C-alpha positions in Angstrom: -10.9 25.6 33.6 -10.4 25.3 37.3 -12.5 23.5 39.9 -12.5 24.7 43.4 -13.4 22.1 46.1 -14.2 22.9 49.7 -12.3 20.5 51.9 -11.9 22.3 55.2 -14.9 21.4 57.4 -14.8 19.3 60.5 -17.6 16.9 59.5 -19.0 16.8 63.0 -22.0 14.6 62.0 -19.6 11.9 60.9 -17.5 11.8 64.0 -16.9 8.0 63.7 -14.7 8.8 60.7 -13.7 12.4 61.0 -12.1 12.1 64.4 -9.2 10.5 62.6 -9.2 12.1 59.1 -10.9 15.0 57.2 -14.2 14.1 55.7 -13.0 14.3 52.0 -10.5 11.5 52.8 -13.2 9.1 54.1 -13.0 6.0 51.9 -15.6 4.9 49.4 -14.6 1.8 47.5 -11.1 2.1 48.9 -10.5 5.6 47.6 -11.3 9.0 49.3 -14.5 10.8 48.6 -12.4 13.6 47.2 -10.7 11.3 44.7 -14.2 10.2 43.4 -15.2 13.9 43.0 -12.0 14.8 41.2 -12.4 11.8 38.9 -15.8 13.1 37.8 -14.3 16.5 36.9 -11.4 14.8 35.1 -13.8 12.7 33.1 -15.1 15.9 31.6 -11.6 17.3 30.9 -11.3 19.5 34.0 -8.0 18.6 35.6 -6.9 21.9 37.3 -8.0 21.8 41.0 -7.9 24.2 43.9 -8.5 22.5 47.3 -9.5 24.7 50.2 -8.3 22.8 53.2 -8.6 23.4 56.9 -9.4 20.7 59.5 -6.6 18.0 59.2 -5.5 19.7 56.0 -2.0 18.2 56.3 -3.5 14.7 55.7 -5.0 15.9 52.4 -1.6 17.3 51.4 0.1 14.1 52.4 -2.4 12.0 50.4 -1.7 13.8 47.2 2.1 13.9 47.8 1.9 10.1 48.1 -1.0 9.3 45.7 1.1 7.7 43.0 2.6 5.0 45.1 -0.6 4.6 47.0 -2.6 3.8 43.9 0.0 1.5 42.2 1.8 -1.8 42.8 5.5 -1.4 42.9 8.8 -3.2 43.6 11.2 -1.3 45.9 14.9 -2.0 45.5 16.7 -1.2 48.8 20.2 -0.7 47.3 21.2 2.7 48.6 19.1 4.6 46.1 15.7 3.1 46.8 14.8 2.6 43.2 11.2 1.9 42.5 9.7 -0.1 39.6 6.0 0.6 39.2 4.1 -2.6 38.2 0.9 -0.7 37.4 0.3 2.7 35.9 -2.8 4.2 37.4 -2.2 7.9 37.2 -4.1 11.1 36.6 -3.0 14.2 34.8 -4.0 16.6 37.6 -2.7 20.0 38.6 -3.6 20.5 42.3 -3.3 23.7 44.3 -3.8 23.1 48.0 -4.6 26.2 50.1 -4.8 26.3 53.8 -7.9 28.4 54.4 -8.2 28.1 58.2 -9.6 25.8 60.8 -12.9 27.6 61.6 -13.4 29.5 58.3 -16.9 29.8 56.7 -17.3 28.5 53.1 -17.5 32.0 51.6 -14.3 33.1 53.2 -12.6 29.9 52.1 -13.6 30.7 48.5 -12.5 34.3 48.8 -9.0 33.3 49.9 -8.4 31.4 46.6 -9.6 34.3 44.3 -6.0 35.2 43.6 -5.4 31.7 42.1 -8.3 31.9 39.6 -7.3 33.6 36.3 -10.2 32.7 34.1 -13.6 34.4 34.3 -15.5 31.1 34.8 -14.7 28.3 37.2 -16.3 25.3 38.9 -17.0 25.1 42.6 -18.3 22.3 44.8 -18.2 20.6 48.2 -15.8 17.8 49.1 -18.6 15.5 50.3 -21.1 15.0 47.5 -21.1 12.3 44.9 -23.1 12.7 41.7 -23.2 11.7 38.0 -24.1 15.2 36.9 -23.0 16.0 33.3 -20.6 18.9 33.8 -20.5 19.8 30.1 -24.3 20.3 30.1 -24.1 22.2 33.4 -21.5 24.6 31.8 -23.5 25.1 28.7 -26.6 25.8 30.7 -24.7 28.3 32.8 -23.6 30.1 29.6 -27.1 30.1 28.2 -28.5 31.8 31.3 -25.9 34.5 31.3 -25.8 34.8 35.1 -23.0 35.2 37.6 -23.7 31.8 39.2 -25.4 28.5 38.5 -25.9 25.8 41.0 -27.0 22.2 40.5 -30.5 21.6 41.9 -31.2 18.0 43.0 -34.3 16.3 44.4 -33.4 14.7 47.7 -34.9 11.6 49.2 -37.2 12.0 52.2 -35.5 10.9 55.4 -38.8 9.3 56.5 -41.3 7.1 54.8 -44.5 9.0 53.9 -48.1 8.0 54.3 -50.9 8.5 51.7 -54.0 9.4 53.8 -57.7 9.8 52.7 -60.3 10.9 55.2 -58.1 10.0 58.1 -57.3 6.5 56.8 -53.9 5.4 55.7 -54.1 4.0 52.1 -50.4 3.3 51.5 -46.9 3.9 52.5 -44.1 5.4 50.4 -40.6 4.4 51.7 -38.4 7.5 51.6 -39.5 8.8 48.3 -37.8 11.4 46.1 -39.1 14.8 47.0 -40.5 17.3 44.5 -38.6 20.2 46.1 -35.0 20.9 45.0 -31.9 21.6 47.2 -28.5 22.9 46.4 -26.4 19.9 45.3 -23.2 21.8 44.9 -21.5 21.4 41.5 -21.7 25.1 40.7 -20.4 27.2 37.8 -19.3 30.7 38.9 -18.2 33.9 37.2 -15.4 35.8 39.0 -17.9 38.6 39.7 -19.2 36.3 42.4 -16.4 37.6 44.6 -18.2 41.0 44.7 -20.9 39.2 46.6 -18.6 37.8 49.3 -18.3 40.3 52.3 -15.0 40.9 54.1 -16.3 39.3 57.3 -16.4 35.6 57.7 -19.7 33.9 56.5 -21.1 30.9 54.8 -21.5 31.0 51.0 -24.9 29.5 51.3 -26.2 32.5 53.3 -25.5 36.1 52.4 -23.7 35.6 49.0 -26.2 33.1 47.5 -29.2 35.0 48.9 -28.0 38.3 47.4 -27.2 36.6 44.1 -30.8 35.3 44.1 -32.1 38.7 45.0 -30.3 40.2 42.0 -31.5 37.4 39.7 -28.0 36.3 39.3 -28.4 32.7 40.4 -29.5 30.1 37.9 -30.4 26.5 38.7 -29.5 23.5 36.6 -31.9 20.7 37.5 -30.2 17.3 37.8 -32.5 14.2 37.9 -29.7 11.6 38.1 -27.7 10.3 41.0 -26.7 12.6 43.9 -25.9 11.8 47.5 -24.5 14.1 50.2 -22.2 12.1 52.6 -23.2 13.8 55.8 -23.2 10.9 58.2 -21.5 7.6 58.7 -24.7 5.9 57.5 -24.4 7.7 54.2 -20.9 6.4 53.7 -22.1 2.9 54.5 -24.8 3.2 51.9 -22.5 4.3 49.0 -19.9 1.7 50.0 -22.5 -1.0 49.8 -23.5 0.3 46.4 -19.9 0.3 45.2 -19.3 -3.3 46.5 -22.5 -4.5 44.7 -21.3 -3.0 41.4 -24.0 -0.2 41.5 -22.0 3.0 41.8 -23.8 5.5 39.4 -21.4 8.3 40.1 -18.5 6.2 38.7 -18.9 7.2 35.1 -15.2 7.1 34.2 -13.4 4.0 33.0 
């Protein structure tokens, strides 16, 4: 099964980092966000990836072309042939298709451009900036049980503000950025190839017309995930997950 990952946005709300690199290459625990996402898929046996690149896409291509020596210690023999002895063997059995889907392209149009590379009827789809410990096998089984074209992972976000409990105009207590009861789209979707019938020829965002029309036709299921999920939208978000990683509390890191 293939996993399509959107990697083409400019990440304008994280300008401190994305001025120099695409958001999926921003580092968490010394490795790119994208690497962490792919490790989650790989943990569940999904090792065939399609990366939809755009902004600074050459840097993503370069990272994967160089990933083996970047992630391992080695001895380099400068003897005319530049022989390399790898001292560690951290490697992944990944097949990676990288597709340049344009600089300003909407998420739906990026997905549409890789349709020709998807042979199976069912595939995974997500964003290149969200970390989670979602169980992808359970997600896939849930998708099959609902028999719909698409299933997205619904997550409960944290409030960006502390909330007040008020009775008769008097504050009784404060709740510091609690988890909200409402759900939002956390990415980590399972899609049937019929989803391409919902993507118009003109450029648009997948979260707009396609998802709305899928919902209108009762073809959009939601798998509720109550575990860890965090969208890395801002530099502060990256600082938070890096601190979690450094403190040994990285719930998205479920692989060995």
